[in-house]
C-alpha positions in Angstrom: 20.9 -68.9 156.6 19.2 -67.3 153.6 20.5 -67.2 150.0 19.6 -64.3 147.7 19.2 -65.4 144.1 19.3 -62.4 141.8 18.4 -63.2 138.2 15.6 -63.5 135.7 12.1 -65.0 135.9 10.6 -66.1 132.6 8.1 -68.2 130.9 9.3 -70.6 128.2 6.7 -71.2 125.5 7.8 -74.4 123.7 6.2 -75.4 120.4 6.8 -78.3 118.0 6.6 -77.9 114.2 5.9 -81.4 112.8 8.1 -80.8 109.8 11.6 -79.6 108.8 12.5 -75.9 108.6 14.9 -76.6 105.8 12.0 -77.7 103.6 10.2 -74.3 104.1 13.1 -71.9 104.3 14.8 -71.5 100.9 18.4 -70.2 101.2 18.2 -68.3 98.0 15.0 -66.5 99.2 16.1 -65.6 102.8 16.3 -61.9 101.8 12.4 -62.0 101.4 11.7 -64.4 104.1 8.0 -64.6 105.1 7.0 -67.9 106.6 4.5 -69.3 109.1 4.6 -72.6 110.9 1.6 -74.6 112.2 2.5 -75.8 115.7 -0.2 -78.2 116.9 1.4 -78.7 120.4 2.5 -76.0 122.8 3.5 -76.1 126.5 4.5 -73.4 128.9 7.3 -74.0 131.4 8.3 -71.9 134.4 11.9 -70.7 133.7 14.4 -68.0 134.1 17.7 -68.6 136.0 16.5 -67.2 139.3 13.4 -69.4 139.3 15.4 -72.5 138.3 18.2 -72.0 140.8 15.8 -71.3 143.6 13.8 -74.5 142.7 16.9 -76.6 142.9 18.1 -75.1 146.2 14.5 -75.4 147.6 14.5 -79.2 146.8 17.6 -79.5 149.0 16.0 -77.7 151.9 17.9 -74.4 151.4 16.3 -71.0 152.2 16.1 -69.5 148.7 15.1 -65.8 148.4 14.5 -64.7 144.8 15.2 -61.1 143.7 13.7 -60.5 140.3 11.2 -58.5 138.4 8.0 -59.7 136.6 5.3 -58.0 134.6 1.8 -57.5 136.0 0.3 -58.6 132.8 1.2 -62.3 133.4 3.0 -62.6 136.7 0.2 -64.2 138.7 0.7 -67.8 137.4 4.4 -67.7 138.6 3.5 -66.0 141.9 1.0 -68.8 142.6 3.6 -71.4 141.9 6.0 -69.8 144.4 3.3 -69.9 147.0 2.7 -73.6 146.3 6.4 -74.3 146.6 6.8 -72.3 149.8 9.2 -69.9 148.2 9.4 -66.3 149.4 8.4 -63.5 147.0 9.4 -60.7 149.3 12.0 -59.5 146.7 10.0 -60.3 143.5 8.9 -56.9 142.2 5.8 -57.0 139.9 5.8 -54.0 137.5 2.6 -52.5 136.1 1.7 -52.5 132.4 4.6 -54.9 131.6 5.0 -58.5 130.4 7.4 -60.8 132.2 10.4 -62.1 130.3 9.5 -65.0 127.9 11.0 -67.1 125.2 9.0 -68.4 122.3 10.8 -71.6 121.1 9.8 -73.5 118.0 11.5 -76.9 117.4 11.3 -78.9 114.2 11.6 -82.7 113.8 15.4 -82.4 113.3 15.7 -80.5 116.7 16.5 -77.2 115.0 15.1 -74.3 116.9 13.9 -70.8 116.2 13.6 -68.7 119.3 12.3 -65.2 120.0 13.0 -63.7 123.4 11.2 -60.8 125.0 13.0 -59.5 128.0 10.0 -57.5 129.4 10.3 -56.7 133.1 13.8 -58.2 133.3 15.2 -55.1 131.8 14.1 -53.2 134.9 15.8 -55.5 137.4 17.8 -52.6 138.8 14.6 -51.3 140.6 15.5 -54.0 143.2 18.4 -53.4 145.6 20.3 -56.4 146.8 21.8 -54.3 149.6 18.4 -53.8 151.1 17.7 -57.5 151.6 17.9 -58.6 155.3 19.3 -61.7 156.8 21.2 -62.8 153.7 24.3 -64.9 154.2 25.1 -65.9 150.6 24.1 -64.7 147.1 24.3 -65.3 143.4 24.1 -62.8 140.6 22.9 -64.7 137.6 21.8 -63.5 134.1 19.4 -60.6 134.3 19.2 -57.0 133.0 22.7 -55.7 132.7 22.2 -52.7 135.0 20.7 -55.0 137.6 23.6 -57.4 137.4 26.1 -54.6 138.0 24.1 -53.0 140.8 23.4 -56.3 142.6 27.1 -57.2 142.5 28.2 -53.8 143.8 25.6 -53.9 146.6 26.3 -57.5 147.8 30.0 -56.7 147.9 29.5 -53.5 149.8 27.3 -55.4 152.3 30.0 -58.0 152.8 27.8 -60.8 151.5 29.8 -63.5 149.7 28.3 -64.3 146.2 28.7 -66.2 143.0 29.0 -64.2 139.8 27.3 -66.3 137.1 27.3 -64.3 133.9 25.9 -67.0 131.6 24.0 -65.8 128.6 24.5 -62.3 129.9 28.1 -62.4 128.9 27.7 -60.5 125.6 26.6 -57.5 127.6 29.9 -57.2 129.4 33.1 -55.6 128.1 36.5 -56.4 129.5 36.5 -53.7 132.1 33.1 -54.5 133.5 33.9 -58.2 133.6 37.1 -57.6 135.5 35.2 -55.4 138.0 32.6 -58.2 138.6 35.3 -60.8 139.2 37.1 -58.5 141.6 33.8 -58.0 143.5 32.7 -61.6 143.5 33.7 -64.4 146.0 33.1 -67.1 143.4 32.7 -67.3 139.7 30.7 -70.0 137.9 30.8 -70.5 134.1 30.8 -73.4 131.6 33.9 -74.2 129.6 32.9 -72.1 126.6 32.1 -69.1 128.9 35.4 -69.6 130.7 37.3 -69.1 127.4 35.2 -66.1 126.5 35.7 -64.5 130.0 39.4 -65.1 129.6 39.5 -63.5 126.2 37.5 -60.5 127.2 39.4 -59.8 130.4 42.8 -60.7 129.1 43.3 -62.9 132.2 44.1 -66.6 132.0 41.8 -69.1 133.7 44.5 -69.4 136.4 44.6 -65.6 136.9 40.8 -65.5 137.2 40.9 -68.3 139.8 43.5 -66.4 141.8 41.2 -63.4 142.2 38.3 -65.4 143.8 37.9 -68.0 146.4 36.8 -70.5 143.8 36.3 -70.6 140.0 33.8 -73.3 139.0 33.9 -74.5 135.4 31.3 -76.9 134.3 32.3 -79.2 131.4 29.1 -81.1 130.4 29.5 -84.8 130.2 33.1 -84.4 131.5 31.9 -83.1 134.9 33.4 -79.9 136.3 36.6 -78.3 137.6 36.7 -76.3 140.7 39.8 -74.1 140.9 40.5 -73.3 144.6 43.6 -72.3 146.5 45.9 -73.1 143.6 44.5 -76.6 143.1 41.8 -78.1 140.8 39.1 -80.3 142.3 38.0 -82.7 139.6 34.2 -83.3 139.8 32.9 -86.3 137.9 29.6 -86.2 136.0 26.8 -88.3 137.3 25.3 -90.7 134.8 21.6 -89.8 134.3 19.0 -92.6 134.0 17.8 -91.0 130.8 18.8 -87.8 128.9 15.6 -85.9 128.0 16.2 -82.2 128.2 19.4 -80.2 129.2 17.4 -76.9 129.7 18.1 -75.6 133.1 20.8 -78.1 134.0 23.3 -75.4 134.8 20.8 -73.7 137.1 20.2 -77.0 138.9 23.9 -77.4 139.3 24.1 -73.9 140.8 21.4 -74.7 143.3 23.6 -77.6 144.5 26.6 -75.3 144.7 24.8 -72.7 146.8 23.6 -75.4 149.2 27.1 -76.9 149.6 28.7 -73.5 150.1 26.1 -72.4 152.6 26.5 -75.6 154.6 30.3 -75.8 154.4 30.3 -79.2 152.7 33.8 -78.6 151.2 34.5 -78.4 147.5 34.6 -82.1 146.8 31.2 -82.8 148.2 29.7 -79.5 147.0 30.8 -80.1 143.5 29.4 -83.7 143.5 26.1 -82.5 144.9 25.9 -79.9 142.2 26.7 -82.5 139.6 24.0 -84.8 140.9 21.4 -82.0 140.8 22.2 -81.4 137.1 21.8 -85.1 136.3 18.4 -85.2 138.1 17.2 -82.3 136.1 18.3 -83.7 132.7 16.1 -86.8 133.3 13.0 -84.6 132.9 11.5 -82.2 130.4 11.5 -78.6 131.4 13.7 -76.8 133.9 11.5 -77.2 137.0 9.7 -80.6 136.6 12.1 -82.9 138.5 10.9 -83.4 142.0 12.9 -85.8 144.1 12.5 -85.9 147.8 15.5 -85.1 150.0 15.7 -88.8 150.9 15.9 -89.7 147.2 18.6 -87.1 146.6 20.6 -88.5 149.4 20.2 -92.1 148.1 21.2 -91.1 144.5 24.2 -89.3 146.0 25.4 -92.4 147.8 24.8 -94.6 144.7 26.9 -92.2 142.6 29.8 -91.4 145.0 29.8 -94.2 147.6 29.4 -92.1 150.7 26.6 -90.3 152.6 25.7 -86.7 151.8 26.3 -84.8 155.1 
């Protein structure tokens, strides 16, 4: 049972400015803005939704197959990481003379952020073809190049592979017609509560109407847990209390890794949602999207502590 994870692979370059932006950016002078910030510390994190989702699913013992594009200029570091994790790179296309997607994030002492994002090879995600992947029993189409998201959805549906449509930060790329098409193709839709409202507004469909068109609509709600709309009912998923809250980056992706594992292993929506909730909590306890590393036994133990029964 292999799961195809279509989405972006990116590097997150995170820098800290040991001051306050507001003291250096004068509102009345924004029209001639020209500033530079000294950032003594910098770290690079492995990111991108496909990498983050695959990492979560891999921790659970799932067979994650990433479909993404990277640039040859800087891909090797990530490719080496996949090798160390035992993750397949069969469907990771490395494109010549191109940078991989990356974010340059500068944070000040008040947690304000200035971010620049270079999409790089992500914009050519359509050079991959989800319909050509062999032995796939489940998929997810997560944020990526717009053409790639459309193509992967069409090809997975044509191949009869059930999949999650996860528009995420790619939502602004879709108009109402294209969103309605993706929902009609998908087996499941996963969004947060803000995205659910936006999808509803763009499609003209209520949340209940969206849910009626798929096997399940999963809506994450931050500290309030999640709602899984399925067969005319709503499964209430409680949030798991984290031991510490360090960094929410990648929590939604960790959640989706749990979703995919539960769906693939027929755990039922109550347990699937709870496992997904736990994976998000485990992630938020660590800096960076891929630095939490519990063993499967530790995941099982935290699950029992949180919910009072054994994870199947």
